C-alpha angles and dihedrals in degrees: 000000000000120000122229113257115260111247113226117219113239117256110264122220119246132222125036094329091055092044095051091041091054091050089049093049091048091050095045107030101032109167092004089072110076097177103053117152124227095278093050094048093050090048089053091052094047092051092050089064095048113104114253091355088067090056091051089047091050090055092048091048090049089059091045092049091050090050090051094038092238101159095179094049090047093052092047091050091051092049090048087066094058110091098222096037096038097091093047094045092047090052092049089045089054089053090048090049091047085079088060091047089052091049090048091051092051092048092049091050091049093048090052092051092049096053116099113248119231 
């Protein structure tokens, strides 16, 4: 049985351009982006707590979670739209997304270590 090919993440730019691009990707792509850096992941979490914007982000993230088959993320995004459960679901979603923030931090540390020093 053949295994599916592993998809490599595109190389991100460093510096200010990479930082701002990561924030933009976190704000616009949300759960569609699986390779966010630390700045993008934090941006996504902050926007989730912004009134009205958080609801729009929850809808976007539901679509992204369906696309990536993330059942837990999808259910948390659905619950974030319910007024009473919204605060609880957003808190749990932040905990769920903390895993992504941690992965983004590890990737950023690894990319720094792999860059040639001048």
